[in-house]
C-alpha positions as CSV (number, residue, x, y, z in Angstrom):
1,X,-0.5,11.6,-2.5
2,X,2.5,9.6,-0.9
3,X,1.7,8.6,2.8
4,X,4.5,10.7,3.9
5,X,2.6,14.2,2.2
6,X,-1.1,12.1,3.7
7,X,0.2,11.7,7.1
8,X,1.8,15.9,6.4
9,X,-1.8,16.7,5.3
10,X,-4.1,15.2,8.1
11,X,-1.2,16.7,11.0
12,X,-2.1,20.8,9.5
13,X,-5.9,19.9,9.3
14,X,-6.2,18.6,12.8
15,X,-4.5,22.0,13.8
16,X,-5.9,23.5,11.6
17,X,-9.4,22.8,12.4
18,X,-9.5,19.8,14.7
19,X,-8.0,21.8,17.4
20,X,-6.3,19.0,18.9
21,X,-6.5,14.9,17.7
22,X,-8.5,12.9,20.4
23,X,-6.8,10.6,22.2
24,X,-5.2,7.2,21.0
25,X,-8.2,5.0,22.9
26,X,-10.8,7.5,21.3
27,X,-8.7,7.5,18.0
28,X,-8.8,3.7,18.2
29,X,-12.9,3.9,19.0
30,X,-13.7,5.8,15.9
31,X,-11.1,3.7,13.4
32,X,-13.2,0.5,14.7
33,X,-16.4,2.6,14.0
34,X,-15.4,3.7,10.5
35,X,-14.0,0.2,10.0
36,X,-17.5,-1.2,10.9
37,X,-19.2,1.4,8.1
38,X,-16.8,0.0,5.1
39,X,-17.9,-3.6,6.7
40,X,-21.8,-2.5,6.4
41,X,-21.1,-0.6,3.1
42,X,-19.2,-3.9,1.6
43,X,-22.2,-6.6,3.0
44,X,-24.9,-4.6,1.2
45,X,-23.0,-4.4,-2.0
46,X,-20.7,-7.6,-2.3
47,X,-23.0,-9.2,0.6
48,X,-26.5,-10.7,0.8
49,X,-27.7,-8.0,2.9
50,X,-29.5,-5.1,0.8
51,X,-29.4,-1.9,0.8
52,X,-31.5,-0.1,3.4
53,X,-33.7,2.8,1.8
54,X,-31.3,6.0,2.6
55,X,-28.0,3.9,2.1
56,X,-25.8,4.5,-1.0
57,X,-22.7,2.2,-1.7
58,X,-20.0,5.3,-0.3
59,X,-17.2,2.7,-0.8
60,X,-14.5,4.8,-1.5
61,X,-15.8,7.5,1.1
62,X,-15.4,4.6,4.1
63,X,-12.1,3.9,3.0
64,X,-11.1,7.5,3.0
65,X,-12.2,7.7,7.0
66,X,-10.7,4.5,8.1
67,X,-7.5,5.6,6.5
68,X,-8.3,8.8,8.0
69,X,-8.5,8.0,11.1
70,X,-5.5,5.4,10.9
71,X,-3.3,7.9,9.1
72,X,-4.3,9.9,12.9
73,X,-3.2,7.1,15.8
74,X,0.5,7.3,13.3
75,X,0.7,10.4,13.5
76,X,-0.1,10.8,17.3
77,X,2.0,7.4,18.1
78,X,5.0,8.5,16.2
79,X,4.4,5.7,13.4
80,X,5.5,6.7,9.7
81,X,3.7,4.6,7.8
82,X,5.6,4.9,4.8
83,X,8.7,3.3,6.7
84,X,6.1,0.5,8.3
85,X,4.0,-0.7,5.1
86,X,8.1,-0.7,3.4
87,X,8.4,-3.0,6.3
88,X,5.4,-4.5,5.7
89,X,6.0,-5.2,2.3
90,X,9.9,-6.8,2.8
91,X,8.0,-9.3,5.6
92,X,5.7,-11.0,3.1
93,X,7.9,-11.0,0.5
94,X,10.2,-12.9,2.2
95,X,7.9,-15.4,4.5
96,X,5.4,-15.6,1.4
97,X,7.8,-15.6,-1.7
98,X,6.4,-18.9,-3.3
99,X,3.3,-19.4,-0.7
100,X,0.5,-18.3,-2.8
101,X,1.9,-19.4,-5.9
102,X,2.3,-22.9,-4.6
103,X,-1.3,-22.8,-3.4
104,X,-3.4,-24.7,-5.1
105,X,-6.6,-22.9,-4.0
106,X,-5.3,-19.8,-5.5
107,X,-5.1,-21.5,-9.3
């Protein structure tokens, strides 16, 4: 699935099952909540914390939840994620084309 297809699929789902998008501020709060849930799983799986009884290492599920809300925000604010991601690649390539190659910390 491409980013464009993902944006279209989320939009169709929202219009079919979700009635309407939450407003942008609510979705920003939801995105923050989902990022926190992802951080909790990472802290338990890769950090020093341990899972509580009943918790599971649902890393992919939490990442997908973050992506879902981010796509909702993109859709409702008119952002084409494909275009913006390409612009981000271009910016990083221009700015950092040899930065990491010359970083002794990464060797």
